[in-house]
C-alpha positions in Angstrom: 82.2 -52.6 183.4 84.3 -55.4 184.6 84.8 -58.5 182.5 84.6 -62.1 183.7 88.2 -62.5 182.9 89.3 -59.5 185.0 87.1 -60.7 187.9 88.7 -64.2 187.8 92.1 -62.6 187.7 91.7 -60.6 190.9 93.8 -61.6 193.7 92.2 -61.6 197.2 94.5 -59.6 199.7 93.1 -59.6 203.2 93.1 -56.3 205.0 96.0 -55.1 207.2 97.9 -58.1 206.5 101.3 -58.5 204.7 100.9 -60.9 202.1 103.9 -62.6 200.2 103.0 -63.1 196.4 103.6 -66.1 194.4 104.5 -66.1 190.7 100.9 -66.1 189.4 99.7 -63.5 191.8 102.8 -61.1 190.7 101.7 -61.4 187.3 98.0 -60.7 188.1 99.1 -57.6 190.2 102.1 -56.5 188.2 100.6 -53.1 187.0 99.7 -52.3 190.6 102.9 -53.1 192.0 104.7 -51.2 189.4 102.3 -48.1 190.0 103.2 -48.3 193.6 107.1 -48.3 193.0 106.9 -45.6 190.5 104.8 -43.5 193.2 107.5 -44.0 195.8 110.4 -43.4 193.6 109.1 -40.6 191.4 110.2 -37.7 193.2 113.7 -38.8 192.8 113.6 -39.8 189.1 112.4 -43.3 189.5 113.6 -46.5 190.7 116.7 -47.4 188.4 115.7 -51.1 188.1 112.0 -50.9 188.1 111.0 -49.0 185.0 108.4 -51.4 183.3 106.7 -54.8 184.3 109.1 -56.7 182.6 111.6 -55.5 185.3 109.5 -57.1 188.1 110.7 -60.6 187.3 113.3 -62.1 189.8 112.3 -60.2 192.9 110.1 -61.2 195.6 107.1 -59.0 196.6 105.0 -58.6 199.7 101.7 -56.4 199.7 99.3 -54.9 202.0 95.8 -53.3 201.6 95.4 -50.8 204.6 92.2 -49.1 203.9 88.7 -49.4 202.6 89.1 -49.5 199.0 90.1 -52.7 197.3 93.6 -51.5 196.0 97.0 -52.2 197.2 98.5 -49.5 199.5 102.1 -50.7 199.9 104.7 -53.3 198.6 108.1 -54.2 199.8 110.5 -55.6 197.2 113.5 -58.1 198.0 115.9 -60.2 196.3 117.7 -63.3 197.3 121.6 -62.4 197.2 124.9 -63.6 198.8 124.2 -61.6 202.1 120.6 -63.1 202.5 117.4 -61.2 201.8 118.3 -57.9 200.2 115.6 -55.1 200.3 115.6 -53.6 197.0 112.6 -51.1 197.1 109.5 -50.2 198.4 106.1 -48.8 196.9 103.2 -47.1 198.3 99.9 -45.3 197.1 101.2 -41.9 198.3 99.1 -41.7 201.5 100.7 -41.6 205.0 99.5 -45.1 206.1 100.9 -46.5 202.7 104.3 -44.8 203.4 104.4 -45.9 206.8 103.4 -49.4 206.0 106.2 -49.8 203.4 108.8 -48.3 205.5 107.7 -49.9 208.8 107.7 -53.3 207.3 111.2 -52.9 205.9 112.5 -51.5 209.3 110.9 -54.6 211.3 112.6 -57.0 208.7 116.0 -55.5 208.9 116.0 -56.4 212.4 115.9 -60.1 211.4 119.1 -62.1 210.6 120.2 -62.2 206.9 118.2 -59.2 206.0 119.9 -56.0 204.8 119.5 -52.8 202.5 121.8 -50.4 200.6 120.5 -47.0 201.3 120.9 -43.5 200.8 119.1 -40.1 201.0 116.0 -39.8 202.8 115.6 -43.5 203.5 119.1 -43.5 205.0 118.1 -41.0 207.3 114.8 -42.7 208.3 116.7 -46.0 209.0 119.2 -44.0 211.2 116.5 -42.5 213.1 114.8 -45.9 213.6 118.0 -47.3 215.0 118.6 -49.9 212.3 122.1 -51.2 212.6 124.5 -49.9 210.2 127.0 -52.4 208.7 130.6 -50.7 208.9 132.7 -53.7 208.7 134.3 -53.6 205.2 134.7 -57.4 204.7 131.0 -58.0 205.6 130.0 -55.3 203.3 132.2 -56.7 200.3 130.8 -60.3 201.1 127.4 -59.0 201.1 127.9 -57.4 197.7 129.9 -60.3 196.5 131.5 -59.4 193.1 130.4 -55.8 193.0 133.0 -53.2 192.6 132.9 -50.7 195.5 135.1 -48.1 197.2 134.6 -48.3 201.1 135.4 -45.5 203.5 136.3 -45.4 207.0 132.8 -44.5 208.2 131.3 -47.6 206.5 129.7 -45.8 203.4 131.0 -46.7 200.0 130.7 -45.7 196.4 129.0 -47.9 193.9 128.1 -47.7 190.3 124.1 -48.2 189.4 122.7 -47.6 186.3 125.7 -45.7 185.0 125.7 -43.3 188.0 127.9 -43.2 191.1 126.1 -43.4 194.4 127.2 -43.2 197.9 125.5 -45.8 199.8 125.3 -47.2 203.4 124.5 -50.6 204.4 122.0 -51.5 207.1 120.7 -54.6 208.6 122.2 -58.1 209.5 123.6 -59.5 206.2 124.9 -63.3 206.6 128.3 -63.8 205.3 
């Protein structure tokens, strides 16, 4: 049985509409948001920066409910950085609509000025197939990643240390510099 406190904490998310969350909404939905992120990144060992609800602070979230149940189905995660709005993660409930929703929303936003993402692996391949613009200019990459130690290659990819591990990344989108 749901308690009155739980009922009052419920955040109303309209169906089939991306909704940006405010601070209080994030707090109310933090377990759901973390579950969606962990579901999306579970097959690759989890998202390196989102392991507990305490890691959710400092990011911006948009969520959507795509089906008949009242649960969230997808989330996009961004942060404001030197290059503009950096897309730092997604989450989904494991369904095709949830996956398509999170990835599609990210692709749409990467076409807007000041939106960018660092990608590798499957998401890099998806972004390439979707025709998202790759950033290959070394100066632009360095300015967008202000202060980060990177080694840039001729093809525009670069190596970067994240969570103590070295990753080869590719930047997509339209960072402001």
